C-alpha positions as CSV (number, residue, x, y, z in Angstrom):
1,M,98.2,97.1,48.7
2,K,99.4,93.6,47.9
3,R,97.0,90.7,48.5
4,S,99.5,89.1,51.0
5,N,99.7,92.4,53.0
6,R,95.9,92.6,53.1
7,V,95.6,89.2,54.6
8,V,98.1,90.2,57.3
9,W,96.2,93.4,58.1
10,F,92.8,91.6,58.1
11,G,94.2,89.0,60.4
12,A,95.7,91.5,62.8
13,I,92.4,93.5,62.9
14,A,90.4,90.3,63.6
15,A,92.7,89.3,66.4
16,S,92.4,92.8,67.9
17,V,88.6,92.7,67.7
18,I,88.5,89.3,69.5
19,I,90.8,90.6,72.3
20,L,88.8,93.8,72.6
21,I,85.5,92.0,72.9
22,S,87.0,89.6,75.5
23,L,88.1,92.6,77.6
24,I,84.7,94.4,77.3
25,A,82.7,91.3,78.0
26,A,84.8,90.1,80.9
27,P,83.2,91.1,84.3
28,S,84.9,94.0,86.1
29,N,86.3,93.1,89.5
30,S,87.4,96.7,90.5
31,K,84.5,97.2,92.8
32,I,85.2,94.2,94.9
33,N,88.4,95.8,95.9
34,I,86.6,98.5,97.9
35,G,87.5,98.1,101.5
36,S,90.5,95.9,100.9
37,T,93.7,96.5,102.9
38,Y,95.6,95.9,99.6
39,N,93.8,98.9,98.1
40,R,95.6,102.3,98.4
41,A,92.9,104.3,96.7
42,P,90.6,106.6,98.8
43,D,88.1,103.7,99.3
44,G,90.7,101.2,100.4
45,Y,92.0,100.4,103.9
46,G,95.7,100.2,103.3
47,A,96.5,103.2,105.5
48,W,94.4,101.9,108.4
49,Y,96.1,98.5,108.2
50,A,99.5,100.1,108.4
51,F,98.2,102.2,111.3
52,M,97.1,98.9,113.1
53,Q,100.4,97.1,112.4
54,Q,102.2,99.7,114.4
55,R,99.9,99.4,117.4
56,H,98.2,96.0,117.4
57,S,98.7,92.5,116.2
58,I,96.6,92.1,113.0
59,Q,96.6,89.6,110.1
60,R,94.9,89.3,106.7
61,W,92.4,86.3,106.4
62,Q,92.4,84.8,102.9
63,K,90.4,81.7,103.5
64,P,86.6,80.8,103.5
65,F,84.7,81.7,106.7
66,K,84.3,78.0,107.7
67,E,88.1,77.7,108.1
68,L,87.9,80.1,111.1
69,E,86.5,77.2,113.1
70,T,89.9,75.6,113.1
71,Q,91.3,78.5,115.2
72,T,92.1,77.4,118.8
73,R,91.8,81.0,120.2
74,P,88.8,83.4,120.0
75,V,88.8,85.5,116.8
76,T,87.6,89.0,115.9
77,L,87.0,89.1,112.2
78,L,86.6,92.5,110.4
79,Q,84.7,92.5,107.1
80,V,84.5,95.6,104.9
81,N,81.8,95.1,102.3
82,S,82.4,96.3,98.8
83,Y,78.6,96.4,98.4
84,L,75.9,97.3,101.0
85,E,74.4,94.1,102.4
86,T,71.5,93.4,104.7
87,P,72.7,92.9,108.3
88,I,71.7,89.3,108.7
89,I,73.7,86.7,110.7
90,S,73.6,83.3,109.1
91,P,73.1,80.1,111.3
92,Q,76.8,79.2,110.8
93,E,77.9,82.7,111.8
94,R,75.6,82.7,114.8
95,K,77.0,79.4,116.1
96,W,80.5,80.7,115.6
97,L,79.7,83.9,117.5
98,E,78.2,82.1,120.5
99,K,81.5,80.4,121.1
100,G,83.1,83.7,122.0
101,N,84.1,85.1,118.7
102,N,83.4,88.6,117.3
103,L,82.3,89.8,113.9
104,V,82.6,93.4,112.7
105,I,80.9,94.2,109.4
106,L,81.2,97.7,107.8
107,G,78.8,98.6,105.0
108,V,75.4,97.2,105.7
109,R,72.1,98.3,104.1
110,S,69.9,100.6,106.2
111,D,67.2,103.2,105.4
112,V,68.2,106.6,104.1
113,T,67.1,109.3,106.6
114,T,66.9,113.1,106.5
115,A,70.2,113.3,108.3
116,K,73.0,115.3,106.6
117,F,75.2,113.2,104.4
118,S,78.4,114.4,106.1
119,T,78.3,114.5,109.9
120,M,80.7,114.5,112.8
121,Q,79.8,111.9,115.5
122,K,81.0,112.1,119.0
123,S,83.3,109.3,120.3
124,P,85.8,108.8,123.2
125,F,88.5,109.5,120.6
126,G,87.1,112.7,119.2
127,D,84.8,113.5,116.3
128,V,84.4,110.7,113.9
129,K,83.5,111.8,110.3
130,I,80.6,109.9,108.8
131,D,79.6,110.3,105.2
132,T,76.2,108.7,104.8
133,G,72.6,109.5,105.5
134,R,71.7,105.9,106.3
135,R,70.7,105.1,109.9
136,Q,69.5,101.9,111.6
137,Q,66.5,101.8,113.8
138,L,67.5,99.4,116.6
139,S,65.4,96.5,117.7
140,A,65.4,94.5,120.9
141,G,68.8,93.2,122.0
142,E,70.7,95.8,119.9
143,E,72.8,98.6,121.4
144,V,74.0,101.8,119.7
145,D,77.7,102.5,119.7
146,L,77.7,105.5,117.4
147,G,74.8,107.5,116.2
148,D,72.5,110.5,116.5
149,R,68.8,111.4,116.8
150,F,68.2,109.9,113.3
151,G,69.4,106.5,114.3
152,A,72.4,104.3,114.8
153,V,75.5,104.5,112.5
154,V,77.4,101.7,114.5
155,W,75.6,99.2,116.7
156,E,76.1,95.8,118.2
157,K,74.2,92.7,119.3
158,Q,75.3,90.0,121.7
159,Y,75.3,86.4,120.6
160,G,76.1,84.1,123.5
161,K,79.8,84.8,124.5
162,G,80.5,86.8,121.3
163,K,79.0,89.8,119.5
164,A,78.3,91.2,116.1
165,I,79.0,94.8,115.3
166,F,77.5,96.6,112.2
167,A,78.1,100.0,110.5
168,T,76.0,101.6,107.9
169,T,79.1,102.9,106.1
170,P,81.9,100.9,104.6
171,Y,84.3,103.9,104.7
172,L,84.5,104.3,108.5
173,A,88.4,104.3,108.4
174,A,89.1,104.3,104.6
175,N,92.2,105.9,103.2
176,A,90.2,109.0,102.5
177,Y,90.1,109.7,106.2
178,Q,93.8,109.6,106.9
179,D,93.7,113.2,108.1
180,N,90.9,112.4,110.6
181,L,92.8,110.3,113.1
182,S,89.7,109.8,115.2
183,N,88.2,107.5,112.5
184,F,91.3,105.3,112.6
185,Q,91.4,105.2,116.4
186,Y,87.6,104.5,116.7
187,L,87.7,101.5,114.4
188,A,90.9,100.2,116.1
189,D,89.0,100.3,119.5
190,L,86.0,98.7,117.9
191,V,87.9,95.6,116.7
192,S,90.1,95.3,119.8
193,S,89.2,92.5,122.1
194,K,91.5,91.2,124.8
195,G,92.7,87.7,124.1
196,N,91.2,87.6,120.5
197,I,93.2,87.2,117.3
198,L,92.4,90.0,114.9
199,F,91.8,89.1,111.2
200,V,90.8,91.3,108.3
201,D,88.8,89.4,105.8
202,E,90.4,89.6,102.3
203,Y,88.8,86.5,101.0
204,I,85.6,88.5,100.3
205,H,87.7,90.8,98.1
206,G,89.0,87.9,96.0
207,Y,92.3,87.3,97.7
208,K,93.0,83.7,98.5
209,D,95.8,81.7,100.0
210,A,97.7,79.4,97.6
211,S,96.2,76.3,99.2
212,V,92.7,77.7,98.8
213,R,93.3,78.6,95.1
214,K,94.5,75.1,94.4
215,S,91.6,73.4,96.2
216,E,89.2,75.7,94.2
217,G,90.9,74.9,90.9
218,E,92.6,78.2,90.5
219,G,96.2,77.1,91.2
220,D,97.6,78.5,88.0
221,L,96.6,80.7,85.1
222,F,95.7,77.8,82.8
223,S,93.2,76.5,85.4
224,Y,91.6,79.9,85.7
225,L,91.3,80.4,82.0
226,A,89.8,76.9,81.6
227,K,86.8,78.2,83.5
228,T,86.2,81.1,81.2
229,P,85.5,81.6,77.4
230,L,88.9,83.2,77.2
231,L,90.9,80.0,76.8
232,P,89.4,78.7,73.5
233,M,89.4,82.3,72.1
234,L,93.0,82.6,73.1
235,V,94.0,79.3,71.5
236,Q,92.2,80.2,68.3
237,A,93.9,83.7,68.2
238,I,97.3,82.1,68.7
239,A,96.7,79.5,66.1
240,F,95.5,82.1,63.6
241,L,98.4,84.4,64.2
242,G,100.8,81.4,64.0
243,V,99.5,80.5,60.5
244,L,99.8,84.1,59.3
245,I,103.4,84.4,60.6
246,W,104.3,81.1,59.0
247,A,102.7,82.0,55.7
248,Q,104.2,85.4,55.5
249,N,107.7,84.5,56.7
250,R,110.4,85.4,54.2
251,R,114.2,84.8,54.5
252,F,114.9,87.7,52.2
253,G,112.7,90.8,51.9
254,K,112.8,94.4,50.9
255,R,115.7,96.3,52.3
256,E,114.7,98.6,55.1
257,T,116.6,101.6,56.5
258,D,116.7,102.6,60.1
259,D,114.3,105.3,61.1
260,T,115.7,108.5,62.6
261,P,115.0,108.3,66.3
262,E,112.4,110.8,67.6
263,I,113.5,113.4,70.0
264,N,112.0,113.0,73.5
265,N,110.9,116.6,74.3
266,S,110.4,115.9,78.0
267,Q,113.9,114.3,78.3
268,A,115.4,117.2,76.4
269,Y,113.7,119.8,78.7
270,I,114.9,118.0,81.8
271,Q,118.5,117.8,80.5
272,A,118.4,121.5,79.6
273,L,117.0,122.5,83.0
274,A,119.6,120.3,84.8
275,G,122.4,122.1,82.8
276,V,121.0,125.6,83.8
277,L,120.8,124.6,87.5
278,Q,124.4,123.1,87.4
279,K,125.8,126.3,85.9
280,A,123.9,128.4,88.4
281,D,125.2,126.2,91.2
282,K,121.7,125.6,92.5
283,N,122.2,122.1,94.0
284,D,120.1,123.2,97.0
285,F,117.1,123.7,94.8
286,V,117.6,120.2,93.3
287,V,117.9,118.7,96.8
288,E,114.7,120.4,97.9
289,M,112.5,119.4,94.9
290,V,113.9,115.8,94.5
291,G,113.8,115.3,98.3
292,K,110.1,116.2,98.4
293,Q,109.2,113.9,95.6
294,E,111.2,111.0,96.9
295,Q,109.5,111.3,100.3
296,L,106.0,111.4,98.7
297,Q,106.9,108.3,96.6
298,L,108.1,106.5,99.7
299,Q,104.9,107.5,101.6
300,K,102.8,106.2,98.8
301,A,104.6,102.9,98.7
302,L,104.0,102.6,102.5
303,G,100.3,103.4,102.2
304,L,100.6,106.6,104.1
305,G,99.0,108.9,101.5
306,Q,100.4,111.8,99.5
307,V,100.2,114.5,102.1
308,P,103.7,115.2,103.6
309,I,104.1,113.8,107.1
310,E,106.6,114.2,109.9
311,H,110.0,112.5,109.3
312,Q,109.8,110.4,112.4
313,T,106.4,109.0,111.5
314,L,107.8,108.1,108.0
315,I,110.9,106.5,109.5
316,D,108.9,104.4,111.9
317,A,106.6,103.1,109.1
318,W,109.6,102.3,106.9
319,V,111.5,100.4,109.6
320,E,108.3,98.4,110.4
321,K,107.9,97.4,106.7
322,T,111.5,96.8,105.6
323,G,113.1,95.7,108.9
324,A,116.1,98.0,108.1
325,T,117.7,100.4,110.5
326,A,116.3,103.9,110.9
327,A,119.8,105.4,110.4
328,E,119.6,104.8,106.6
329,L,116.4,106.9,106.1
330,Q,117.4,109.4,108.7
331,A,120.6,110.2,106.8
332,V,118.9,111.1,103.5
333,L,116.1,113.1,105.2
334,K,118.7,115.0,107.3
335,V,120.5,116.0,104.1
336,Q,117.4,117.6,102.5
337,S,116.6,119.5,105.8
338,R,119.9,121.2,106.1
339,Q,120.4,124.7,104.6
340,Q,124.1,124.4,103.6
341,P,125.0,124.1,99.8
342,M,125.9,120.6,98.6
343,S,128.7,119.7,96.3
344,E,128.0,117.8,93.1
345,R,129.8,114.7,94.5
346,D,127.7,114.8,97.7
347,L,124.5,115.3,95.6
348,I,125.3,112.2,93.5
349,S,126.0,110.2,96.6
350,W,122.7,111.4,98.2
351,L,120.7,110.4,95.1
352,R,122.3,106.9,95.1
353,K,121.2,106.5,98.7
354,W,117.6,107.3,97.8
355,Q,117.8,104.8,94.9
356,S,119.1,102.2,97.4
357,L,116.1,102.9,99.7
358,R,113.6,102.4,96.9
359,I,115.1,99.0,96.1
360,K,114.8,97.9,99.7
361,N,111.2,99.1,99.9
């Protein structure tokens, strides 16, 4: 290996090591996303937020808690903790509650009891699934809202004109419970208060309004990097690579031939299968398989999970999010439901309509 090539390789390896160390040493923020309405994983609340948008007025709150004092109407604030925290109300929160506001906190630390980890708790909306053995032993002024003989799972305490509600589990209506509608309905009732504005706290999950980011010195990427060791390391890496590129730059070099492109086995298989289906005139099979996958992808984009749902429920959620007419989605769903064979021309037209729906979503 020539000396010049060794320098290039050593430089590339050094830069790669610097980047790798930076990524490993950087703190992980994945856990703070637990309970966020932007999170579509099983521990997120994206599905419940979509459920609430169809039935109630709800908004995301992406500012510090103190900014709530500027609201002219009473507020109900839902906080879903990413980590279990002690159920303590601060003096600032207490003062805010006494004015007639409500605070609902899911995921507070309580003692682990001998209760089964997974239980079904009775509620006016049916059985609510609870996956935790933690229970709270209530003190004076606290009232149980959901619980069993081992203690309270959900309880509340009055503070002047307002109240605070706590739950031992942060997963009361997480995406994992989409098939248990009672959980969604119970939490919806828990946060509903006549005359109150309903907010879901996303600030605690790291989501901030543009004005807040600017005031906290996070208005752009450069400002963010300036607070971390990544900026000087990035500058050094760019300067080092720039020197290497400049030093090794050649106007003329060794002649190179084009490499033979590699065959994409997956693409070849798909094309072969498509040819077989076309010759066998099995367009109905294509419509069935593609239609199912397109519906699941649309459900996933809408935060409705990956279990097939009724067409009308999917149409209502799509209209709510995109503002488009229901007729567009009804047309493509109706095609995949019919049993009659479809011509190649109609099949292409149907696929283009699905593509148009994906762009709108």
